[in-house]
N, C-alpha and C positions, 0 to 999 in steps of 0.2 A: 056436327062433330064438336066435342068439347074437350079441352085439354084439362085433365084432372090432376090437381096438385095433392100432395100427401096430406096436407092439413084438412082437406075435405074428406078424404078417404078415412082418416083416423077419427074425425068427428062423427062420421057415420058408424064406424065399427064400435067406438067407445061410448056411443049414446051421450055425447056431450050436450051442453045446453044449446049450443048453436049447431044445428044439423042440417044437411042438405035436404031439399024436398025429395020425396019418393020419385017424382017425375024425372029427376036427374038420371036415375038408373035405367030409364027407358031410352035415353039418348045414346048416340054413338060416342064412346069415350076413348080417348087416346092419352097416353102419357109416356114419359121417358121410362126406360127400364129402371131408372133410379127409384121410381115409386115403389116398386116391389121390395127393393133393399131397405128403403127408409121405413116402410110399413112394418116389415118383419123385425127390423132393428128395434123399433119403438115397442112392439108387442113383447119381444124377448126382454127388453130392459124393464118393462113394467110387470113381468111375470105373467103375461096374459096369452102367450102363444098357445097354450093348451086349451084354454077356455074360449078363445076367439079365433083359433086357427082355421076352423071350417068356414066361418064367415069371411075371414080374410081371403081364403082360396076362392070362394065364390065371387067376391068383389073383384079380385085380380083377374078372374076368368072373363069378366065383362069388358076388360080394357085391352085395347090394341096397343102394343108397346113399340116405341121407337128405340132402337139400340143406340148406345153411345158410340157412334162411329166417328171417324176422324173429322168429318165435316162439322158435326155438332161440337166435338171437343175443341176444334180450332176456333169456332165462333165464341165459345165460352172464354177463350183466352183473350179475346179482343176487348173486353171491358164493356161497360154499359153506362148510359147517361147518369144513372143514380147508383150509389154504392149498393152492391148485393153480396150476399154470402155465397160461398163456393157452390153449394148444392142448388141454390136458387139460380146461379149463373147457368148451370147445366139444364135446369128446367126451362129457363128462358131461351137458351140456345136451341133446345128441342122444339119448343113452341114456334120459335122463329123459323126453324127449318121447315115446319109444316106450311107456314105462311108463304115462304119463298117458293114453295111448290104449288101454290094456288089453293091451299086448304085453309079456310077460315076456321079457326078453332078457339073460341073465346076461352080464356083461362078461368077455371073454377078454383078459387083459393080463398082461404080465410086469413092468409098471411099478408099483412099490410105491406111489408117490405117487398115481397114478391109481386104483389099487385102494383106497387109503385114502379118497380122495375119493368113490369109488363107494359104499363102505360107509357113509360119512358121510351120504349122501342116501338110504340105504335100498335101493340097488341090490345085487343078488346078484352074486357072481363065479362064473364058469365054473370048476368044480372039476376039470375034466379035464386041466389043465395040470400 
């Protein structure tokens, strides 16, 4: 199981210079429901929802989503050892929720601040990027 961050999903959809390996998409992927909102927000902002919408729907269909329930939201309110942005706090709280329930899910991210936050709370990073 791998925790998928929005930075990796967008890099894949937008064919950026730094893209995840195809093997990532054969893994069991999980993320916060936040991924869906961030992804569509960025596509709409860039005027790419029409041209990339089908690919986005296919990508999202591969992901198991954690809802932003009270437990996750309360954890995000507690702060982290390193400064993180609000949406990163929600992703970290979600990934931490999985770990607390015995599911190791390395975080796949291209976002250095999120990666630092993940390491700060003892989460591993997906090393296949």
